[in-house]
N, CA, C and O atoms as a CHARMM CRD file, in Angstrom:
* protein
*
  380
    1    1 MET  N    101.31400  92.65700 210.18200 PROA 1      0.00000
    2    1 MET  CA   102.58200  93.30300 210.48900 PROA 1      0.00000
    3    1 MET  C    102.55500  94.78500 210.07600 PROA 1      0.00000
    4    1 MET  O    103.58200  95.36700 209.72600 PROA 1      0.00000
    5    2 ASN  N    101.37400  95.36400 210.12800 PROA 2      0.00000
    6    2 ASN  CA   101.27200  96.78800 209.81100 PROA 2      0.00000
    7    2 ASN  C    101.38500  97.66500 211.04700 PROA 2      0.00000
    8    2 ASN  O    101.19400  98.87900 210.97500 PROA 2      0.00000
    9    3 ALA  N    101.69500  97.04900 212.18200 PROA 3      0.00000
   10    3 ALA  CA   101.86900  97.81600 213.41800 PROA 3      0.00000
   11    3 ALA  C    103.04900  98.77300 213.26100 PROA 3      0.00000
   12    3 ALA  O    103.96800  98.53400 212.47700 PROA 3      0.00000
   13    4 VAL  N    102.99800  99.85500 214.02400 PROA 4      0.00000
   14    4 VAL  CA   104.06100 100.85700 214.01300 PROA 4      0.00000
   15    4 VAL  C    104.53400 101.03900 215.45300 PROA 4      0.00000
   16    4 VAL  O    103.72500 101.14900 216.37400 PROA 4      0.00000
   17    5 TYR  N    105.85300 101.06900 215.63300 PROA 5      0.00000
   18    5 TYR  CA   106.44100 101.21600 216.96200 PROA 5      0.00000
   19    5 TYR  C    107.40900 102.38700 216.98600 PROA 5      0.00000
   20    5 TYR  O    107.94800 102.80300 215.96100 PROA 5      0.00000
   21    6 LYS  N    107.60900 102.90200 218.19000 PROA 6      0.00000
   22    6 LYS  CA   108.51900 104.03600 218.38900 PROA 6      0.00000
   23    6 LYS  C    109.44800 103.72300 219.55300 PROA 6      0.00000
   24    6 LYS  O    109.02800 103.18600 220.57800 PROA 6      0.00000
   25    7 ARG  N    110.70900 104.06800 219.37500 PROA 7      0.00000
   26    7 ARG  CA   111.68800 103.90800 220.45600 PROA 7      0.00000
   27    7 ARG  C    111.30200 104.82400 221.61300 PROA 7      0.00000
   28    7 ARG  O    110.82800 105.94000 221.40100 PROA 7      0.00000
   29    8 GLN  N    111.50700 104.34800 222.82600 PROA 8      0.00000
   30    8 GLN  CA   111.28200 105.19400 224.00100 PROA 8      0.00000
   31    8 GLN  C    112.31700 106.31500 224.01300 PROA 8      0.00000
   32    8 GLN  O    113.47000 106.10500 223.63700 PROA 8      0.00000
   33    9 ASP  N    111.90800 107.48800 224.43900 PROA 9      0.00000
   34    9 ASP  CA   112.82300 108.62600 224.51300 PROA 9      0.00000
   35    9 ASP  C    113.89700 108.43400 225.57700 PROA 9      0.00000
   36    9 ASP  O    114.96000 109.05200 225.51000 PROA 9      0.00000
   37   10 ARG  N    113.62500 107.59000 226.54500 PROA 10     0.00000
   38   10 ARG  CA   114.56100 107.41600 227.65100 PROA 10     0.00000
   39   10 ARG  C    115.59600 106.31100 227.39200 PROA 10     0.00000
   40   10 ARG  O    116.11200 105.69700 228.32500 PROA 10     0.00000
   41   11 VAL  N    115.88300 106.07400 226.12200 PROA 11     0.00000
   42   11 VAL  CA   116.91000 105.10200 225.73400 PROA 11     0.00000
   43   11 VAL  C    117.93100 105.81500 224.85700 PROA 11     0.00000
   44   11 VAL  O    117.57700 106.46300 223.87200 PROA 11     0.00000
   45   12 VAL  N    119.19100 105.68800 225.22600 PROA 12     0.00000
   46   12 VAL  CA   120.27500 106.29100 224.45300 PROA 12     0.00000
   47   12 VAL  C    120.91400 105.19400 223.61100 PROA 12     0.00000
   48   12 VAL  O    121.16900 104.09400 224.10100 PROA 12     0.00000
   49   13 THR  N    121.16700 105.49800 222.35600 PROA 13     0.00000
   50   13 THR  CA   121.84500 104.56700 221.45800 PROA 13     0.00000
   51   13 THR  C    123.27700 105.04200 221.27400 PROA 13     0.00000
   52   13 THR  O    123.51900 106.20900 220.96600 PROA 13     0.00000
   53   14 ARG  N    124.22600 104.12900 221.46400 PROA 14     0.00000
   54   14 ARG  CA   125.64100 104.45900 221.29500 PROA 14     0.00000
   55   14 ARG  C    126.31900 103.37600 220.46500 PROA 14     0.00000
   56   14 ARG  O    126.03100 102.18800 220.60900 PROA 14     0.00000
   57   15 GLU  N    127.22100 103.81100 219.59600 PROA 15     0.00000
   58   15 GLU  CA   128.04600 102.86400 218.85300 PROA 15     0.00000
   59   15 GLU  C    129.45100 102.94900 219.41900 PROA 15     0.00000
   60   15 GLU  O    130.07800 104.00900 219.40800 PROA 15     0.00000
   61   16 ILE  N    129.93800 101.81500 219.91700 PROA 16     0.00000
   62   16 ILE  CA   131.26600 101.74300 220.52400 PROA 16     0.00000
   63   16 ILE  C    132.00900 100.57700 219.89200 PROA 16     0.00000
   64   16 ILE  O    131.56300  99.43200 219.96000 PROA 16     0.00000
   65   17 ALA  N    133.13200 100.87700 219.28300 PROA 17     0.00000
   66   17 ALA  CA   133.97000  99.85700 218.63200 PROA 17     0.00000
   67   17 ALA  C    133.15300  99.00200 217.66700 PROA 17     0.00000
   68   17 ALA  O    133.31700  97.78400 217.60700 PROA 17     0.00000
   69   18 GLY  N    132.27900  99.65200 216.92000 PROA 18     0.00000
   70   18 GLY  CA   131.49600  98.94300 215.91700 PROA 18     0.00000
   71   18 GLY  C    130.28500  98.20400 216.46100 PROA 18     0.00000
   72   18 GLY  O    129.55100  97.58500 215.69100 PROA 18     0.00000
   73   19 GLU  N    130.05900  98.25300 217.76000 PROA 19     0.00000
   74   19 GLU  CA   128.91000  97.59800 218.38000 PROA 19     0.00000
   75   19 GLU  C    127.86800  98.65000 218.75600 PROA 19     0.00000
   76   19 GLU  O    128.21500  99.72300 219.24900 PROA 19     0.00000
   77   20 VAL  N    126.60700  98.34300 218.52600 PROA 20     0.00000
   78   20 VAL  CA   125.52900  99.25500 218.89000 PROA 20     0.00000
   79   20 VAL  C    124.98000  98.83300 220.24900 PROA 20     0.00000
   80   20 VAL  O    124.60200  97.68000 220.45600 PROA 20     0.00000
   81   21 LEU  N    124.94600  99.79600 221.17000 PROA 21     0.00000
   82   21 LEU  CA   124.44400  99.55300 222.52100 PROA 21     0.00000
   83   21 LEU  C    123.22400 100.42200 222.78500 PROA 21     0.00000
   84   21 LEU  O    123.15400 101.56900 222.34300 PROA 21     0.00000
   85   22 LEU  N    122.26900  99.86100 223.51100 PROA 22     0.00000
   86   22 LEU  CA   121.12700 100.61900 224.00300 PROA 22     0.00000
   87   22 LEU  C    121.32400 100.79500 225.49800 PROA 22     0.00000
   88   22 LEU  O    121.57100  99.83100 226.22300 PROA 22     0.00000
   89   23 VAL  N    121.21100 102.03700 225.95100 PROA 23     0.00000
   90   23 VAL  CA   121.40900 102.34700 227.36200 PROA 23     0.00000
   91   23 VAL  C    120.13300 102.99200 227.89100 PROA 23     0.00000
   92   23 VAL  O    119.83500 104.13800 227.55200 PROA 23     0.00000
   93   24 PRO  N    119.37000 102.26600 228.72300 PROA 24     0.00000
   94   24 PRO  CA   118.17800 102.86600 229.32200 PROA 24     0.00000
   95   24 PRO  C    118.56400 103.96500 230.30800 PROA 24     0.00000
   96   24 PRO  O    119.57700 103.86500 231.00000 PROA 24     0.00000
   97   25 ILE  N    117.75400 105.00400 230.36200 PROA 25     0.00000
   98   25 ILE  CA   117.97000 106.11900 231.27900 PROA 25     0.00000
   99   25 ILE  C    116.83500 106.11500 232.30300 PROA 25     0.00000
  100   25 ILE  O    115.65800 106.10800 231.94100 PROA 25     0.00000
  101   26 HSD  N    117.20300 106.11900 233.58100 PROA 26     0.00000
  102   26 HSD  CA   116.21700 106.19900 234.66600 PROA 26     0.00000
  103   26 HSD  C    116.48300 107.48400 235.42500 PROA 26     0.00000
  104   26 HSD  O    117.56000 107.67600 235.98800 PROA 26     0.00000
  105   27 GLY  N    115.49700 108.35500 235.43600 PROA 27     0.00000
  106   27 GLY  CA   115.71800 109.68400 236.00000 PROA 27     0.00000
  107   27 GLY  C    116.66100 110.41600 235.06800 PROA 27     0.00000
  108   27 GLY  O    116.36000 110.58300 233.88600 PROA 27     0.00000
  109   28 ASP  N    117.78300 110.85000 235.57800 PROA 28     0.00000
  110   28 ASP  CA   118.81000 111.50200 234.75800 PROA 28     0.00000
  111   28 ASP  C    120.07200 110.66000 234.66300 PROA 28     0.00000
  112   28 ASP  O    121.12900 111.16400 234.28600 PROA 28     0.00000
  113   29 VAL  N    119.96600 109.37200 235.00400 PROA 29     0.00000
  114   29 VAL  CA   121.14800 108.52200 235.10600 PROA 29     0.00000
  115   29 VAL  C    121.01900 107.31600 234.17900 PROA 29     0.00000
  116   29 VAL  O    119.95600 106.70200 234.08300 PROA 29     0.00000
  117   30 ALA  N    122.11000 106.99000 233.50200 PROA 30     0.00000
  118   30 ALA  CA   122.14300 105.79100 232.66800 PROA 30     0.00000
  119   30 ALA  C    122.11500 104.56400 233.57100 PROA 30     0.00000
  120   30 ALA  O    122.84400 104.49400 234.56000 PROA 30     0.00000
  121   31 ASP  N    121.27000 103.60200 233.22500 PROA 31     0.00000
  122   31 ASP  CA   121.18200 102.36500 233.99900 PROA 31     0.00000
  123   31 ASP  C    122.13700 101.34800 233.38600 PROA 31     0.00000
  124   31 ASP  O    121.76700 100.60700 232.47600 PROA 31     0.00000
  125   32 MET  N    123.35300 101.32000 233.88600 PROA 32     0.00000
  126   32 MET  CA   124.40000 100.47600 233.31700 PROA 32     0.00000
  127   32 MET  C    124.18200  98.99000 233.61000 PROA 32     0.00000
  128   32 MET  O    124.89800  98.14400 233.07300 PROA 32     0.00000
  129   33 ASN  N    123.20000  98.66600 234.45700 PROA 33     0.00000
  130   33 ASN  CA   122.88800  97.26600 234.74300 PROA 33     0.00000
  131   33 ASN  C    122.07400  96.62700 233.62900 PROA 33     0.00000
  132   33 ASN  O    121.94600  95.40400 233.57600 PROA 33     0.00000
  133   34 TYR  N    121.52700  97.44000 232.74600 PROA 34     0.00000
  134   34 TYR  CA   120.64900  96.93100 231.70200 PROA 34     0.00000
  135   34 TYR  C    121.06200  97.41100 230.31800 PROA 34     0.00000
  136   34 TYR  O    120.23900  97.94100 229.57200 PROA 34     0.00000
  137   35 LEU  N    122.31500  97.23200 229.97800 PROA 35     0.00000
  138   35 LEU  CA   122.79000  97.55200 228.62900 PROA 35     0.00000
  139   35 LEU  C    122.30400  96.47700 227.66300 PROA 35     0.00000
  140   35 LEU  O    122.22500  95.30200 228.02200 PROA 35     0.00000
  141   36 PHE  N    121.98400  96.87500 226.46400 PROA 36     0.00000
  142   36 PHE  CA   121.57600  95.93400 225.43200 PROA 36     0.00000
  143   36 PHE  C    122.52700  96.08100 224.25700 PROA 36     0.00000
  144   36 PHE  O    122.64900  97.16400 223.68400 PROA 36     0.00000
  145   37 MET  N    123.20700  94.98500 223.89200 PROA 37     0.00000
  146   37 MET  CA   124.10500  94.99500 222.73900 PROA 37     0.00000
  147   37 MET  C    123.33500  94.41200 221.55300 PROA 37     0.00000
  148   37 MET  O    122.76500  93.32400 221.64500 PROA 37     0.00000
  149   38 LEU  N    123.32500  95.13800 220.45500 PROA 38     0.00000
  150   38 LEU  CA   122.56200  94.71700 219.28400 PROA 38     0.00000
  151   38 LEU  C    123.46700  94.13500 218.21200 PROA 38     0.00000
  152   38 LEU  O    124.55400  94.64900 217.94700 PROA 38     0.00000
  153   39 ASN  N    123.00100  93.05200 217.59900 PROA 39     0.00000
  154   39 ASN  CA   123.70600  92.52800 216.43400 PROA 39     0.00000
  155   39 ASN  C    123.33100  93.40700 215.23700 PROA 39     0.00000
  156   39 ASN  O    122.44600  94.25300 215.36300 PROA 39     0.00000
  157   40 PRO  N    123.97300  93.23100 214.09400 PROA 40     0.00000
  158   40 PRO  CA   123.69200  94.11500 212.95000 PROA 40     0.00000
  159   40 PRO  C    122.22500  94.13400 212.50800 PROA 40     0.00000
  160   40 PRO  O    121.70600  95.19000 212.14400 PROA 40     0.00000
  161   41 VAL  N    121.55800  92.98800 212.53600 PROA 41     0.00000
  162   41 VAL  CA   120.15200  92.95500 212.12600 PROA 41     0.00000
  163   41 VAL  C    119.29000  93.70500 213.13900 PROA 41     0.00000
  164   41 VAL  O    118.42100  94.49000 212.76000 PROA 41     0.00000
  165   42 SER  N    119.53000  93.46400 214.42300 PROA 42     0.00000
  166   42 SER  CA   118.77200  94.16100 215.46800 PROA 42     0.00000
  167   42 SER  C    119.00600  95.66600 215.40600 PROA 42     0.00000
  168   42 SER  O    118.07000  96.44500 215.58600 PROA 42     0.00000
  169   43 ALA  N    120.23700  96.07800 215.15600 PROA 43     0.00000
  170   43 ALA  CA   120.54700  97.50900 215.03900 PROA 43     0.00000
  171   43 ALA  C    119.80700  98.11500 213.84400 PROA 43     0.00000
  172   43 ALA  O    119.31200  99.23900 213.92100 PROA 43     0.00000
  173   44 HSD  N    119.73500  97.37400 212.75400 PROA 44     0.00000
  174   44 HSD  CA   119.01600  97.82000 211.55400 PROA 44     0.00000
  175   44 HSD  C    117.53500  98.04500 211.88500 PROA 44     0.00000
  176   44 HSD  O    116.94700  99.05700 211.50300 PROA 44     0.00000
  177   45 ILE  N    116.95200  97.09000 212.59600 PROA 45     0.00000
  178   45 ILE  CA   115.54500  97.20500 212.99200 PROA 45     0.00000
  179   45 ILE  C    115.36200  98.39500 213.93100 PROA 45     0.00000
  180   45 ILE  O    114.45800  99.20800 213.73400 PROA 45     0.00000
  181   46 TRP  N    116.21900  98.50100 214.95600 PROA 46     0.00000
  182   46 TRP  CA   116.11700  99.57300 215.95600 PROA 46     0.00000
  183   46 TRP  C    116.11700 100.95000 215.29700 PROA 46     0.00000
  184   46 TRP  O    115.34100 101.82700 215.67600 PROA 46     0.00000
  185   47 GLN  N    116.98600 101.13200 214.31400 PROA 47     0.00000
  186   47 GLN  CA   117.09900 102.42900 213.64900 PROA 47     0.00000
  187   47 GLN  C    115.81800 102.80600 212.90700 PROA 47     0.00000
  188   47 GLN  O    115.56500 103.98700 212.67100 PROA 47     0.00000
  189   48 ARG  N    115.02100 101.82900 212.54400 PROA 48     0.00000
  190   48 ARG  CA   113.80900 102.08400 211.76500 PROA 48     0.00000
  191   48 ARG  C    112.54100 102.18800 212.61900 PROA 48     0.00000
  192   48 ARG  O    111.45300 102.41200 212.08900 PROA 48     0.00000
  193   49 LEU  N    112.67900 102.03000 213.91300 PROA 49     0.00000
  194   49 LEU  CA   111.53200 102.14100 214.81600 PROA 49     0.00000
  195   49 LEU  C    111.31100 103.61400 215.14800 PROA 49     0.00000
  196   49 LEU  O    111.60300 104.07200 216.25200 PROA 49     0.00000
  197   50 ASP  N    110.79300 104.33500 214.17400 PROA 50     0.00000
  198   50 ASP  CA   110.71200 105.79500 214.23600 PROA 50     0.00000
  199   50 ASP  C    109.30900 106.32900 214.50700 PROA 50     0.00000
  200   50 ASP  O    109.09000 107.54000 214.50500 PROA 50     0.00000
  201   51 GLY  N    108.36600 105.42800 214.73800 PROA 51     0.00000
  202   51 GLY  CA   106.99600 105.86900 214.98100 PROA 51     0.00000
  203   51 GLY  C    106.20500 106.11300 213.71200 PROA 51     0.00000
  204   51 GLY  O    105.04600 106.52200 213.77700 PROA 51     0.00000
  205   52 ALA  N    106.81600 105.86900 212.55000 PROA 52     0.00000
  206   52 ALA  CA   106.13700 106.08700 211.27000 PROA 52     0.00000
  207   52 ALA  C    106.23700 104.88200 210.33500 PROA 52     0.00000
  208   52 ALA  O    105.35300 104.67200 209.50400 PROA 52     0.00000
  209   53 THR  N    107.28700 104.10000 210.45900 PROA 53     0.00000
  210   53 THR  CA   107.53500 102.98700 209.54700 PROA 53     0.00000
  211   53 THR  C    106.84100 101.72200 210.04800 PROA 53     0.00000
  212   53 THR  O    107.10700 101.28000 211.16600 PROA 53     0.00000
  213   54 PRO  N    105.95100 101.12800 209.23800 PROA 54     0.00000
  214   54 PRO  CA   105.28400  99.90000 209.68100 PROA 54     0.00000
  215   54 PRO  C    106.26100  98.72700 209.73600 PROA 54     0.00000
  216   54 PRO  O    107.26400  98.69400 209.02200 PROA 54     0.00000
  217   55 VAL  N    105.94500  97.77900 210.59100 PROA 55     0.00000
  218   55 VAL  CA   106.80100  96.60600 210.75800 PROA 55     0.00000
  219   55 VAL  C    106.98400  95.88200 209.43100 PROA 55     0.00000
  220   55 VAL  O    108.06700  95.36100 209.16200 PROA 55     0.00000
  221   56 SER  N    105.96200  95.83800 208.60500 PROA 56     0.00000
  222   56 SER  CA   106.08300  95.15500 207.31100 PROA 56     0.00000
  223   56 SER  C    107.18900  95.77100 206.45700 PROA 56     0.00000
  224   56 SER  O    107.90700  95.04500 205.76900 PROA 56     0.00000
  225   57 ALA  N    107.34000  97.08200 206.48600 PROA 57     0.00000
  226   57 ALA  CA   108.40800  97.75300 205.73000 PROA 57     0.00000
  227   57 ALA  C    109.77100  97.46200 206.34900 PROA 57     0.00000
  228   57 ALA  O    110.76800  97.34600 205.63500 PROA 57     0.00000
  229   58 ILE  N    109.81700  97.34600 207.66900 PROA 58     0.00000
  230   58 ILE  CA   111.07700  97.01600 208.34100 PROA 58     0.00000
  231   58 ILE  C    111.50200  95.60100 207.97100 PROA 58     0.00000
  232   58 ILE  O    112.67500  95.36000 207.68500 PROA 58     0.00000
  233   59 VAL  N    110.55900  94.67000 207.97300 PROA 59     0.00000
  234   59 VAL  CA   110.86000  93.28400 207.59400 PROA 59     0.00000
  235   59 VAL  C    111.36400  93.23800 206.15500 PROA 59     0.00000
  236   59 VAL  O    112.33400  92.53900 205.86200 PROA 59     0.00000
  237   60 GLU  N    110.72300  93.96900 205.26600 PROA 60     0.00000
  238   60 GLU  CA   111.15500  94.02600 203.86500 PROA 60     0.00000
  239   60 GLU  C    112.58200  94.56700 203.76200 PROA 60     0.00000
  240   60 GLU  O    113.38500  94.06000 202.97900 PROA 60     0.00000
  241   61 SER  N    112.89100  95.58000 204.54000 PROA 61     0.00000
  242   61 SER  CA   114.23500  96.15800 204.54700 PROA 61     0.00000
  243   61 SER  C    115.26700  95.15900 205.05900 PROA 61     0.00000
  244   61 SER  O    116.37800  95.08200 204.53200 PROA 61     0.00000
  245   62 VAL  N    114.90000  94.39800 206.08100 PROA 62     0.00000
  246   62 VAL  CA   115.80200  93.36000 206.60800 PROA 62     0.00000
  247   62 VAL  C    116.08000  92.32500 205.52000 PROA 62     0.00000
  248   62 VAL  O    117.22700  91.92400 205.32300 PROA 62     0.00000
  249   63 CYS  N    115.04100  91.89500 204.81700 PROA 63     0.00000
  250   63 CYS  CA   115.20600  90.90500 203.74100 PROA 63     0.00000
  251   63 CYS  C    116.14800  91.41400 202.65900 PROA 63     0.00000
  252   63 CYS  O    117.02600  90.68400 202.19900 PROA 63     0.00000
  253   64 GLU  N    115.96700  92.65900 202.25700 PROA 64     0.00000
  254   64 GLU  CA   116.78700  93.23700 201.19200 PROA 64     0.00000
  255   64 GLU  C    118.22500  93.47000 201.63600 PROA 64     0.00000
  256   64 GLU  O    119.16000  93.21100 200.87700 PROA 64     0.00000
  257   65 THR  N    118.40600  93.95200 202.84500 PROA 65     0.00000
  258   65 THR  CA   119.74200  94.31400 203.32300 PROA 65     0.00000
  259   65 THR  C    120.57900  93.10000 203.69200 PROA 65     0.00000
  260   65 THR  O    121.78200  93.07200 203.43400 PROA 65     0.00000
  261   66 PHE  N    119.94400  92.09300 204.29600 PROA 66     0.00000
  262   66 PHE  CA   120.69100  90.95600 204.82800 PROA 66     0.00000
  263   66 PHE  C    120.44500  89.66200 204.06100 PROA 66     0.00000
  264   66 PHE  O    120.95000  88.60700 204.44500 PROA 66     0.00000
  265   67 GLU  N    119.66700  89.73800 202.97200 PROA 67     0.00000
  266   67 GLU  CA   119.35900  88.56900 202.14700 PROA 67     0.00000
  267   67 GLU  C    118.82100  87.42400 203.00300 PROA 67     0.00000
  268   67 GLU  O    119.33500  86.30600 202.97400 PROA 67     0.00000
  269   68 VAL  N    117.78000  87.73400 203.76100 PROA 68     0.00000
  270   68 VAL  CA   117.14800  86.78600 204.66700 PROA 68     0.00000
  271   68 VAL  C    115.80200  86.37400 204.09200 PROA 68     0.00000
  272   68 VAL  O    115.12100  87.17000 203.44500 PROA 68     0.00000
  273   69 ASP  N    115.42600  85.12700 204.33300 PROA 69     0.00000
  274   69 ASP  CA   114.11800  84.62700 203.94100 PROA 69     0.00000
  275   69 ASP  C    113.02500  85.44800 204.63600 PROA 69     0.00000
  276   69 ASP  O    113.13800  85.71600 205.83200 PROA 69     0.00000
  277   70 PRO  N    111.97700  85.85200 203.91900 PROA 70     0.00000
  278   70 PRO  CA   110.93100  86.69100 204.52000 PROA 70     0.00000
  279   70 PRO  C    110.28900  86.09700 205.77600 PROA 70     0.00000
  280   70 PRO  O    110.01300  86.82100 206.73200 PROA 70     0.00000
  281   71 THR  N    110.05300  84.79600 205.77800 PROA 71     0.00000
  282   71 THR  CA   109.45200  84.16400 206.95900 PROA 71     0.00000
  283   71 THR  C    110.38000  84.27100 208.15300 PROA 71     0.00000
  284   71 THR  O    109.94600  84.59100 209.26000 PROA 71     0.00000
  285   72 GLN  N    111.65800  84.00400 207.93000 PROA 72     0.00000
  286   72 GLN  CA   112.63900  84.09800 209.01300 PROA 72     0.00000
  287   72 GLN  C    112.78000  85.54100 209.49300 PROA 72     0.00000
  288   72 GLN  O    112.86400  85.79400 210.69500 PROA 72     0.00000
  289   73 ALA  N    112.80500  86.47600 208.56000 PROA 73     0.00000
  290   73 ALA  CA   112.92500  87.89200 208.92800 PROA 73     0.00000
  291   73 ALA  C    111.72900  88.33500 209.76100 PROA 73     0.00000
  292   73 ALA  O    111.88800  89.07300 210.73300 PROA 73     0.00000
  293   74 GLU  N    110.54500  87.89200 209.39000 PROA 74     0.00000
  294   74 GLU  CA   109.34100  88.25800 210.14600 PROA 74     0.00000
  295   74 GLU  C    109.37900  87.67000 211.55400 PROA 74     0.00000
  296   74 GLU  O    109.05100  88.35500 212.52300 PROA 74     0.00000
  297   75 GLN  N    109.77700  86.40600 211.66800 PROA 75     0.00000
  298   75 GLN  CA   109.85400  85.76400 212.98500 PROA 75     0.00000
  299   75 GLN  C    110.89400  86.44100 213.87500 PROA 75     0.00000
  300   75 GLN  O    110.63300  86.72300 215.04500 PROA 75     0.00000
  301   76 ASP  N    112.06800  86.69800 213.31400 PROA 76     0.00000
  302   76 ASP  CA   113.14000  87.32300 214.09300 PROA 76     0.00000
  303   76 ASP  C    112.77500  88.75400 214.50200 PROA 76     0.00000
  304   76 ASP  O    113.04800  89.17200 215.62700 PROA 76     0.00000
  305   77 THR  N    112.16100  89.49300 213.58700 PROA 77     0.00000
  306   77 THR  CA   111.75000  90.86300 213.89600 PROA 77     0.00000
  307   77 THR  C    110.69800  90.86000 214.99300 PROA 77     0.00000
  308   77 THR  O    110.76600  91.66500 215.92300 PROA 77     0.00000
  309   78 SER  N    109.73700  89.97100 214.89400 PROA 78     0.00000
  310   78 SER  CA   108.68500  89.87700 215.89900 PROA 78     0.00000
  311   78 SER  C    109.26300  89.53800 217.27300 PROA 78     0.00000
  312   78 SER  O    108.86000  90.12500 218.27700 PROA 78     0.00000
  313   79 ALA  N    110.20000  88.59900 217.32100 PROA 79     0.00000
  314   79 ALA  CA   110.82600  88.21900 218.59400 PROA 79     0.00000
  315   79 ALA  C    111.60400  89.39200 219.18600 PROA 79     0.00000
  316   79 ALA  O    111.55300  89.62400 220.39400 PROA 79     0.00000
  317   80 PHE  N    112.32200  90.12800 218.34300 PROA 80     0.00000
  318   80 PHE  CA   113.08600  91.28500 218.81700 PROA 80     0.00000
  319   80 PHE  C    112.14500  92.36600 219.34800 PROA 80     0.00000
  320   80 PHE  O    112.40700  92.95600 220.39600 PROA 80     0.00000
  321   81 LEU  N    111.06100  92.62400 218.63600 PROA 81     0.00000
  322   81 LEU  CA   110.09000  93.62000 219.09100 PROA 81     0.00000
  323   81 LEU  C    109.47500  93.21000 220.42800 PROA 81     0.00000
  324   81 LEU  O    109.26800  94.05100 221.30200 PROA 81     0.00000
  325   82 ASP  N    109.18400  91.92200 220.58500 PROA 82     0.00000
  326   82 ASP  CA   108.64800  91.43300 221.86000 PROA 82     0.00000
  327   82 ASP  C    109.63500  91.68000 222.99500 PROA 82     0.00000
  328   82 ASP  O    109.24100  92.09000 224.08600 PROA 82     0.00000
  329   83 ASP  N    110.92400  91.42900 222.73600 PROA 83     0.00000
  330   83 ASP  CA   111.95800  91.67700 223.75100 PROA 83     0.00000
  331   83 ASP  C    112.01200  93.15500 224.12300 PROA 83     0.00000
  332   83 ASP  O    112.09800  93.50300 225.30100 PROA 83     0.00000
  333   84 LEU  N    111.96300  94.01900 223.11900 PROA 84     0.00000
  334   84 LEU  CA   112.00600  95.46300 223.37300 PROA 84     0.00000
  335   84 LEU  C    110.78200  95.92700 224.15500 PROA 84     0.00000
  336   84 LEU  O    110.89300  96.74300 225.07000 PROA 84     0.00000
  337   85 LEU  N    109.62500  95.40700 223.79200 PROA 85     0.00000
  338   85 LEU  CA   108.39400  95.77600 224.49300 PROA 85     0.00000
  339   85 LEU  C    108.43000  95.32100 225.94600 PROA 85     0.00000
  340   85 LEU  O    108.05200  96.07200 226.84500 PROA 85     0.00000
  341   86 SER  N    108.88500  94.09200 226.17700 PROA 86     0.00000
  342   86 SER  CA   108.92400  93.57800 227.55100 PROA 86     0.00000
  343   86 SER  C    109.95600  94.30700 228.40000 PROA 86     0.00000
  344   86 SER  O    109.85800  94.30800 229.62700 PROA 86     0.00000
  345   87 SER  N    110.94000  94.92400 227.76600 PROA 87     0.00000
  346   87 SER  CA   111.95900  95.70300 228.48000 PROA 87     0.00000
  347   87 SER  C    111.59800  97.18700 228.55300 PROA 87     0.00000
  348   87 SER  O    112.38600  97.99900 229.03800 PROA 87     0.00000
  349   88 ASN  N    110.41000  97.53500 228.07100 PROA 88     0.00000
  350   88 ASN  CA   109.92400  98.92700 228.07100 PROA 88     0.00000
  351   88 ASN  C    110.83400  99.87900 227.30000 PROA 88     0.00000
  352   88 ASN  O    111.01400 101.03000 227.69600 PROA 88     0.00000
  353   89 LEU  N    111.40400  99.39500 226.20200 PROA 89     0.00000
  354   89 LEU  CA   112.26000 100.22500 225.36000 PROA 89     0.00000
  355   89 LEU  C    111.52000 100.72500 224.12200 PROA 89     0.00000
  356   89 LEU  O    112.07500 101.46500 223.30900 PROA 89     0.00000
  357   90 LEU  N    110.27000 100.31300 223.99100 PROA 90     0.00000
  358   90 LEU  CA   109.51700 100.53800 222.76800 PROA 90     0.00000
  359   90 LEU  C    108.05200 100.75500 223.12200 PROA 90     0.00000
  360   90 LEU  O    107.55200 100.18700 224.09300 PROA 90     0.00000
  361   91 THR  N    107.37000 101.57400 222.33600 PROA 91     0.00000
  362   91 THR  CA   105.92200 101.72800 222.48600 PROA 91     0.00000
  363   91 THR  C    105.25400 101.56600 221.12800 PROA 91     0.00000
  364   91 THR  O    105.82400 101.90400 220.09000 PROA 91     0.00000
  365   92 ARG  N    104.05300 101.04800 221.15900 PROA 92     0.00000
  366   92 ARG  CA   103.27800 100.90800 219.93000 PROA 92     0.00000
  367   92 ARG  C    102.56600 102.22800 219.65500 PROA 92     0.00000
  368   92 ARG  O    101.98300 102.83100 220.55600 PROA 92     0.00000
  369   93 VAL  N    102.62000 102.66100 218.41200 PROA 93     0.00000
  370   93 VAL  CA   101.95400 103.89400 217.99800 PROA 93     0.00000
  371   93 VAL  C    100.56400 103.51400 217.51700 PROA 93     0.00000
  372   93 VAL  O    100.40600 102.68700 216.61800 PROA 93     0.00000
  373   94 GLU  N     99.56800 104.12300 218.12200 PROA 94     0.00000
  374   94 GLU  CA    98.18300 103.84000 217.73000 PROA 94     0.00000
  375   94 GLU  C     97.80700 104.71000 216.53400 PROA 94     0.00000
  376   94 GLU  O     98.17700 105.88200 216.46700 PROA 94     0.00000
  377   95 PRO  N     97.06400 104.12300 215.58800 PROA 95     0.00000
  378   95 PRO  CA    96.66300 104.89000 214.39500 PROA 95     0.00000
  379   95 PRO  C     95.70100 106.01500 214.71800 PROA 95     0.00000
  380   95 PRO  O     95.27800 106.74300 213.82000 PROA 95     0.00000
């Protein structure tokens, strides 16, 4: 879990009424057909996908912030990262 990921530049993050939304941008236009609403844990992870923080540190932060079992935090983080990758919202940073 030492991989490092970076959010795609073509994704806008907005907080509306306490909810965090990801809005993909295609060309110069927001693609409103593919909004992603994040729960608090997912939003916490998303904010840390800065291209410098390893996944292991993100998992540790999730455990500390949300009092989650490390195994569960690792599984949930991995599943969320897979979803982001398959939606082209994230890229892996090569060392």
